[in-house]
Every structure is written in structure tokens, then in C-alpha cells.
N, C-alpha and C positions, 0 to 999 in steps of 0.2 A: 662630428659626432665625438671622437675620442677626445680632442681636445676640451669641448665643452664638458666631456665628463670628469677628466683631471681638474679642472679649474673648479667645479663644483665641489670635488673632493676637498680641494685644497680650501674652498671658502667654508666647507664644513668643520675642517680642523682648525680655523681659525674662529669658530662660531663665539658669540659672546654668552652663550649658554653652555654654564660648565659641564654639564652633564653631556651634552653635545661634543664639547671639545675635549674632554676626557677619553671618549670612546671613538670618537669619528678619525683619527689616525691610523689605527689599526684596523677598525670595522671597514672603512670607507676609501681612504686616502693610500695606505699600505697596498692593499690587494690593487687598485687601480695602476698604482706605480709598477708594481710587479708585472701587471697584464701589459702596460706599455714598454717595458722594458727599461725602465728607469730605476735599475735594481740597486745602484749604489745609494740614492736616496731613498730607495724603501729601507735598505739596511739601517740607514738613521732613523727612520721612524719606528721599525720596528724594536730597536736596542730597549728603549724603555719599556716598551711593552713587557720582554722577557724579565727585564730588572723588577717590575712590578709582579708580574704572575710568578716569579720563582724567589722573590725578596726572603731575605732571611728572616727567622730562622728556617723557613723553607729553601732549602738547595737547588740549585740548577741553573741559575740565571746565566753563568760565564758560559756553562755547556751549552746551555740552548742558542743563545747569542751568537758563540763562534761557530757552532755547527749548522744553523742555518744561515748563516753569513757564508759559509764555504758554497751552497748553492751559487751565490752569485760570483764568486771565485771561479767556479767549475763551467758556468756560462761563459765567463769571461775569457776562458782558456786556460788558467792556470796550470801550471808544468804539475806531472804526477808528483814528483819529488816534493814541492812546496804543499800542495795538497796532503801529502802522507805525513809529513812533518808535523802540520797543523792538526790532522786528526789524532797523531799520536799524542801530541801535547794535550789535546781534550780530553782525553783518557786520563791524564795525570792531573788534572786540575783537583783542587782541593773539593770544588763542588761537584766533580764526578765522584769521587770518593765517599763524600757525604750522602749522595743520593742513594737510597736503598737500591739493591740490584735489580727489583722488580721494576722501578722506574728509570733507569739507566736506557738511554737511547740505543741499545745495542744493534737494532736492526738499520737505524738510520746510519749508524758510523760505519756498520758493514756496507749498506749501499753505496756510500760515499767511497769508500776505498773502492769498490767495485766499479763505479763511474770513473773514477781516476785511472781505472786502469791498474790496480793494484790489488789482484783476487786474492794471493796468498794473504795479504793483511786482512782482507776481507774473511777470510776462512778461520782468521784467529780469532777475530771478533766474535765470529759465529760461535766458535768452541768456547769463547768466556761465556756469552750468553747462555750456552747449556750447561756449563759448569755452575755460574753464579746466581743466575736469575730463575727462581723457583717455579715462576710461571711459564718459562718455556718448555716445561713437559706437558702443559696443560693441552687439552684437544684442540681449542683453539689456535694456540702457536701451532702445534703439528699440521693443522688444517690452513692456516693463513700465513702466520708469519715466518715460517721456517722455509716453505716451499717458495715463499716471495723472496727471501733472501737468497735461496740456492738458485733460484731463476735468474737475479742480476749477477751473480757470481760466473753463472754460466755464460752471461753476455759478456762478461769482462775476459773471460778465457775464450773468446770467439768460439762458443759452442751454441749457436741460437738454436739449435734443434732439441739441445737438453732444455735451454732456457723455456722454451714453448711447452715442454712436458710438465716442466715444475709449476710454470706460470699456469697451466691449464687446470691444475689441481687445485689452484686457489678460485679460479672460475668456477670450477664445478662445485665446490665447498659451498660459494658464495650463491651459487644457483640454487642449490639444496634448501637454502633459507629464504628464496624469493628475493633475492638481490641482485644488483649488478654486479659487474667485475670488480668494480671500485678500483683501488689502488694499484689492481694487477693489470688494468688497461693499458696504460701507457708502457710500461715496460713489455706488456706483450705485444703491443703495435711495434716496438722497436727490435723485438726478437724475430716476428716475422720478415720485417723490412731486413734486417741484418741476414736473413736466412734466404733472401731471393724471393720470398712469397708475397708480390706486391700486392694482390687480390686481398689475402687478408689483413697486409699491414693497413690497407686503405679502409676495409673495414673497421679495423679496432681506433685507427686514427679519426673517423667520421665518429665512432661510437663515443670517443673518448670527449668529443666535442658537444655532442647531443645530450649526452647523459646528465651534464651540469646545468644546473641554473645559473642565470649571470653570477650571482654572487658566489656560488660555488665554484664557478668557473675560475675565481680568480684568488684560489685559496692555497695555491702553490705553496706560496713562502712559509706558511704555518702550519701547513700538512705533511703527512708521511709520504706524499706523492712528490719524490726528489727527483723523478726522472724527467729530462727535457723535456719530452715527448707530451709531458703533461701541462707544459705551459702553451695556452690557446694559440700564441703567434708561432712557435716551433711546429707545431702540430698544421697549422696553416701551410707553413713554409714548406714542410717536407710532404703534404698533400700536393700542392701545388707542382712540385717536382714531380710527384709520382703519376700525376695525370698529365703532366706535359711529356715525359717520358714514352707515354701510351698513346698520345697524340689527341687527348681530350683537352682542346684548347678552351673550350667554354668554362671546365671546372678549374684548370689550371689558372686561368685568367680571375675568375671567381676567388680562389685560396689565395693567391699571389696580391690580390689588392686586398683581402683581410689583413695578409701579414704588413704589407707597407701599411695601411692604415693605423694597425695596432702600434708597430714598432717607429713610425715617422721620427718621434723624440727619443729614442732609445738611447741608452749610453752611448757616447762618441764611439768604442771601441766594438760596438755590435753593429755601427752604421754600414760597415761595407757589405754587410749581408742585405742591408735594405738597400743600397745601390744596386748590389748585383740583381737583386727582386724586381726592382724599378726598371731596369735595363731589360730583362727577360720580358716583364710584363709589356713593356711599349713594344717590343718584338712581336708578341703574340697579338698585341691589339691590331698591328700593322697587317698581319697575316690574316687576322679575323674580316680585316677591311672596315 
């Protein structure tokens, strides 16, 4: 099924219809490549999109192309030093300076620093956001953006309970508006996981999978949801491990199977995860009889 979806998306991207051919790479092929772990090809698909979306005289193309490309590097295990240097370089790009402060992706850069294990640098970016971006003092920023950034910084500092407290503020603010936990769901799942609160981690990982329609499920690459747990494959893998640890073989098999199906054609350096999952899946199926 996954192979057929990728083939269909590739066919749309090569369509003879100009309108389809111009939108399909980003609307269809890119998200499918991300969902199936073919992240390097997804980067190549999205680069022209960012170039068009932020074409001069509107700045931002270089910033967003390189920033979102870092998500791939993080998932592929790039070291903190290389990530930090790239993020620092992004904030010194001419395109960054040309962007009005209100449009600079401070929260994304701060979160990327945090995910790379560089919380001090993340704090510096958070401070710059508060000093330079006039919208950072708005009620929405105080209810949503700031506590979310604080949450991912706390995770980087190995303070999962503080992260839970910050991210719950986002969830409460969104609930007051009658909407779901949104982009706080994945980091909150990770915070519960790192705090050893498996039941809550499972609940939020399951919620993160269920809350999205298929199209939304694949939006990780071009959304603000930079947390790896927001990737369906990673969510399935971690759910499999958590269910496996508690002896729930049926659900572990279900989620290992989903993970393997999604990432069977993932980038080569992601394949060791798939191989390990296949072995565990085979073992659990033998135990199930």
C-alpha cells in the first residue's frame, strides 16, 4: 500500500497537466517521501518550493530551505556541533536580516537548538525573540509560543517534569479555544516518555496519530512540528517499544508492523532501525504463535 502511494505521488509530480505538475511535488510527493523516511529526496523536492514561496523581493528562501533541511540532519543523527554551526550560520544569512523580526522563525530555531542538545543557544534565541519580535509580547505568544519553546528547552536540559508543566499550558490554552493540543502533542508525549510516565506517553502518542487526517499526518516537513515524535513512523516505533515493554504483544506487533511498512524504503542510514524492528516483530509473532 505504501509503495503504491509513493508511485502514485511520483506519477502526479510528472503529470502532463501543468497545474498538477506545479503543485504535486509539494502537496503530494514531498509529504509522502517524508512519511516513508525518504528524507533526502524530500529535501530536494521542497527546496524549489521554498525558493518560490520566499522569492525575492520577499526574503526567507535561504532561511527556510536550510532550517527545514536541518530536520533531516537531526533525524539522521548529525552531531550537535555541526547542527549548532549551521543554525548559527542561518541566523547570520542576509535573508535572515532581510526578514522583518515578526516573520523570523525564532521559535523554530530555538526548538532546533534544543533538539540538538544545545539548550543554552536555544535560550539565546528565545531572548532575541522577546527583544526583537514585537509579536512576542502578544497574548497568543504568551499562551502558545513561549511555553512551547520553554517546554522543548526543558526537555533539552533533561527536566521533563518542567517540560510537562510548560507544554500543558499550551494544551490548556488550546482547549479553552475548543481545539486539540496541536503542535504541543508530540513534545508532550516525549516529555512524559522521558519522565518515565509510560501511560501518558502512550496516550499522547496515540492522540498524535489519531488527531490528524491523512494529509495532515504528513505535514512534518513544512510545519512547526519539528519534534521527531510528530513523524508517524517514529510515533509507531516508540509506541511499539512501550507496548512491548509492558508485555502487550498484540499492540506492539501492530505498531512495529506500521513502522516497518512506512519505512521499508527509508534512507539507508535509517535502515538499521527498520532491521531491528523487523527482528523484534518476527520474535513477537513467533511468541504469539
